[in-house]
Structures are given as structure tokens and as C-alpha cells.
Phi, psi and omega in degrees: 000136180251133176230113187247121183262118183275142166274110176240037187062237181281002188259174193239124169201148174211157181230135177240137173218121185259182196296333180260023178068019161293136190214153189224132172250128175251109179063164179230027172077198183241152161224124185207186176288351180255342192215152171213077186300326178304302180295324192278325190234312195284303184298319173309314175307306177305311180301311180305316177276005179051050174257139185256345182200172164235127184293332183214133171247127180249130179237129166266186187290176178168168180277186188291327174299327175290326187289328175290323170299315175300321174292322179286332172292330175289317175291336189262319190239130176303130181226136187272316187217150175236127171254125197219141178285000176134146170251146183269119184297342182266358186271136174293325183285323176294324176298319180291316176305315178292337175282326171296321178298312180295314179295335179256003175055045177275129172291138188227130178230140172264131186287134182231143183306136175099341175295149188228125164265112183274108176280313172199198190292330178248000189233135170196166182246139175244117177275123176261336172221156006280162177281334176204155181295141179228115192284342178290352184067025177269358181292140178253160184246134172219128182212151182249126182262121178235136172221104190064235181270357181263136179223154171233122169272111178261125183237140169267194178297108180257147171266171175304321174299326178287321182295317178306316173304317190281318178306313181295339177288349168062236180306333183305316187272356176295127186217161171292319177232144177246123176247128182214166175270148183301129185282123172290333181211128171284131176293158187303322183263020186288327178294322177289324174303313182299316186293327178287317176302308178056045181282153181267340185222141178230133178237131188233131182256163177079007189293324180299319180276350188272124174256017190249163169290154355273166183281169175303324181288324181290313183300313181305320186282337182281340183250141174253080186193155175277131192262138171226127167252123193294343183277344183273335189250341187094322176189157175244120185246117185248147176234139178227131175258005184088344185238307186263164176314153174303146177249137177264123186262158179292135174256122176244000000 
């Protein structure tokens, strides 16, 4: 299984491809008058991996620029199923996404805690957050990606209450890799969360655009793990055979 975490500044996107070419896109970046993450980073990566479609698109929350990125991805790339934290019925762009989903006959699911995507016999994704659907789009995403004995905990921008829910999950959130967005402010229970996850590797996006504490040096001192910042390397590419530790592949 290949997992590629792309550097899109403050934005979030990852591509997963397993050995039988099942594929997942996590978010699609931003499209605005200043940026087009889909054309700049995502489509070239899809071409490099020789992907013709995505079996699943997973969407966390975001503003209208993120939603435009999702809409453009649906227009451009064949997608079988969408898993989403929810669409705001009052938003014009979400209404447009609904119409695209219906037009292209895409399966659509609102993510609930406990939902599972079964990728193959040894691989699955378990959703840990959101606890419930929130139409204000403040719902946050946390999920665990498992391939055999390898695992990645993927978290969005979480609140103290969100972290508390995950901490109470105990061994469930223990993972080899933690993928997180650069924190503007560390929650009070962050140290306990990090100890519970006990990751050997931490991948952080959004460092280049963050003007907040803590600094990268402070984060490095805080974690007893190997740290990767996507803005330093362009992307972080992991390979998992489901048995041995994750391999970090060279990104070009």
C-alpha cells in the first residue's frame, strides 16, 4: 500500500493506493483565484501513480474554496463512493456537489463514528470522529487507516473535547504513524493524546503557512518520534506491506 501526503500549504490531501489498485483520495485541496491544488499537485500525482479513478473520496470539513476543490475533483476524476462529514444545505457549492453526485451516480455516505471502509482482506479505514453529523460544518474528522500490522491515525483540526474522546478510546488510537495539521495552539490534553497514540512517526502539514506557536523546534522537542513536515519535502510517501515497518520512499 502506498500512502502519499501532499504539501498543499495549510490544506489537506492524501492519496492511498493498495496492491490491487483500490484507491482513496482524502480531500482535494483548494481552488481559488490564488491557488489550484488539484491541477498543481493532485492530478500530476494521480498520473504518476497511473490511477484512472478513485474507489473512495473522503472529505473532511472546509470552507467554500475547499468545497470548490471537491466539486472540481468530482467533475474531473471518476469516483465510486464519497464519505463526507456532511454538506450544508444552505450553501450553493454544496448544492452543486449534490447535483454532481446525482448526475454521476456516485454513492454518498455521511461519516459517523464507528463506520468502516473495508479496502481488502487486510486493509480498512475506521472512522473515530465525528461523533454526530453537524450541518454547520464544524464536524471534525479522525480516522485510523490499517494495513495488516501497520496503522496510521489521521486527525483533522480537533478541539479539546475531540481529543478527550480519542484518549478515552485507549488502545484503539495506538498507531505507527500520526498524521496531523500544524497546531495553532496545543490543547491541554495533547500530551496525554500523544502518549496514548505512541506513534513512531509523525507527519505534519501546514507548517509553512502557520504563524502560531509552537515552533517546529518546540514540536520536535515535544515528540519522541521521527517528524516529517510536508512543506520541507513537498510530500511524504509511505509504503506498507502490512508486515514490516513503514518505508519512507523518495518523493520527486
